[in-house]
N, C-alpha and C positions, 0 to 999 in steps of 0.2 A: 452558375460562374459566369463571369463576365470578361476574364484576362487570362492571360497566360502566368499573371502574377497570383492570381485565385487558384489555378491549377496546382503550380508550383507548390504554394502554400499548404494545398491539401495532400499533395505527395509528401511533403518533408512532415506533416502531422501523422501519415499513416506510418511513415518508415521510423518515426521514433515511437511509436504504439509497437511494431515488430520487435523493434531493438530492444525494448523493455521487456520481453518474453524469452529473451536470450538465457538459458541455462548457464552460462561459464560466467557468472557475475559474482561479486564479493557478498551480495545479500540476496535472498528472496523473502520478499514481500508477500505475505496470503491472507487475503481477507475471506473470512468466513461468510459465504453467500446462500446457506440452506435457507428455508423458509423462517426459520426463527431469526436468522441473521438480519434478513430482507426486511422482515417485520420490524426489526429494531432499530432500522437505520443504515444497514450495510452499504445498500448501493451508493447513497451520497458519500460515504467515507472512501468507497472504492474510487469513485469517480474524482474526489479531493485529491487523493494519491496520486493516479493518472496525470491527472490535469497539473498539479504542483511538479511531479516529476518532469514531465514534458518542459514546462516553464524554465526550472531551475536547470534544466540539462541535465539530469541525472543519469550518470552512465554507468553506474556501479551496481544497479540492481534490476531485479526481474520482478514486476509486479503482476502477481496473478490472482485469482480467485480458488476457490474449493467449497466442497459441499459442507456437511456438519461437523463442527468441531467437538462437539459433545458438551458444551456449557451453555446452554441456551440463556441461562438468567445473567450472563455476562455479556451477550451480545451487546453491539457490533463488536466484534474481536479481529484482531491483527497479529498476526503472527510473522516475527522476523528471524529467519535461519541465516546465520552466516556461514561461510564456505565451508567450515568444518562441522556442521551440523547441529551447532548450538542453538537452540531456541529461546527466544524472548516472547512472551505473550503479553500483549496489551489488550484490554479489556473495557468495556463501556467506552468505546472510543467514538468520538464526534468528529465530523469533519474536519474541524478547526484544530483538535490534538491530532488528528491524524497527518495533517501540515507539518504540524509542531514534532511529532514522532520521525517524521521523513528527514526534516533537517537535522533533527539532533542524532538520531541513531543511525540513519544511512549514509549522510552527508558529513557528520562530523565524528561518527561512531562511538558516542555518547548515549548510553541506555536512559531513559525516562525513567526512572524507577518509579516515582509517584502514578503512573498509569500502569503498571505491571499488574499481572495476577497476584505476585507475591505480597505486593503492597496494598492490594484490595484486600486479600483474607486478614491482613491485621487489625 
C-alpha cells in the first residue's frame, strides 16, 4: 500500500466481501467446493462469482461455498436458493457461465434453463 486511497480501496473490497455473507438476502448462491468440485474447476467459478458480484455491486445475494453436493460427475455445481428455499441447480459451470448465471438469475430473476440439472438430464 502506498496511499490512503489504496487502504480505502482495500477496506471497501473487504466490506463488500463481508456483505456478501449476509443471510438476509433475496438469494443464496452456493458453490460446491469439495475435492471433486475443486478438481473440476469450482475455485475459478467461485472467484468469478465473487469478483463479478463485487464489480456489479450485487446487493441481493449471499455467495458462499459448501462441501460435497453429491453429484461429482456434474461438477462444478452452483446452487441458487431463493428466500423461500426453492433451489435451482446449475451443473458443469465454468467461470464464464457463472457470470452469466449471476447476471440473469440473481440480478434479473431469470433462470438459465440451459445450464440447469433438469436440462442436463434431457
